[in-house]
C-alpha positions, 0 to 999 in steps of 0.5 A, spaced: 507 517 505 502 513 509 500 506 508 494 504 512 492 496 514 485 494 516 484 489 522 477 486 522 477 484 529 472 489 531 468 488 525 462 484 527 459 482 520 465 482 515 466 474 515 470 474 509 475 480 512 476 475 518 477 469 514 483 473 510 486 476 516 486 469 519 490 466 513 495 471 515 494 475 521 492 480 523 490 485 517 485 483 511 486 490 507 491 496 506 491 502 502 496 508 501 495 515 502 499 521 500 500 527 503 494 531 500 490 525 504 488 522 498 488 514 498 489 509 493 485 503 494 481 497 491 475 493 494 472 487 492 468 488 486 470 495 484 476 498 480 482 501 483 480 508 485 483 515 488 479 519 494 480 523 499 479 520 506 480 519 513 481 512 517 478 510 523 485 509 528 481 504 532 480 499 526 486 501 522 494 501 523 498 506 520 505 505 517 509 512 515 513 511 510 519 516 509 520 518 502 523 523 498 519 528 494 521 525 487 519 518 490 512 521 492 511 524 486 513 517 482 508 513 487 502 518 486 503 518 478 503 510 479 497 510 482 494 515 477 496 511 472 493 504 475 486 508 476 486 511 469 487 504 466 481 502 470 484 496 473 479 491 477 479 487 483 481 480 482 478 475 487 482 469 484 489 473 484 487 475 492 486 467 493 492 465 489 496 470 494 493 468 500 494 460 498 500 461 494 497 458 488 500 460 482 496 465 478 497 468 471 499 475 471 494 480 468 495 487 469 488 489 468 487 485 475 489 486 482 488 486 489 489 491 495 496 489 497 498 488 490 496 495 488 499 498 494 506 494 493 506 496 486 505 503 488 511 503 493 515 499 488 514 504 483 519 509 487 523 503 489 520 504 496 520 496 496 525 492 493 525 491 485 525 483 486 519 483 491 514 479 488 508 483 489 503 478 487 505 474 493 504 480 498 498 480 503 496 486 507 500 483 513 506 481 510 506 488 506 506 491 513 512 487 516 516 489 510 515 496 511 516 495 518 523 492 517 526 497 512 531 501 515 529 508 517 533 514 515 536 518 520 535 524 516 532 526 509 536 529 504 533 535 500 533 534 493 535 541 491 540 546 493 539 548 500 540 554 504 545 555 509 544 559 515 548 564 518 549 564 526 553 570 527 
């Protein structure tokens, strides 16, 4: 599982992106990407969507999120459900998050970092007490980078022992 974070420093025309990134540097947008390269995201004026895509590593930074197959499936199911519900972008919710202004919770509306945090939280990759409505792209990156990384991934089924005779 990968989470991509957009840094608008090289964006010559995105004044709004730069404004958002200045409120909580350095990022203004994020997306989750599954192992099949399908990404879940939402943009201003759109609904949540899933699509296969590549990311420009000059503008996006990636955080790899270790997860089990069961967690990955739960996050994919959460993303698919959000898209099926046609959840829309909310400038009000995004602004409330950036300025710490209380906003009424309404599941029909979201913004990029809340979308990503909700998906991650659905599989307990983020702590259940995390207030996803107050997670900015940059704070999500910091949360993910501060997580302990497991030394190994434990398989979720029977394993085959190797014989070294």
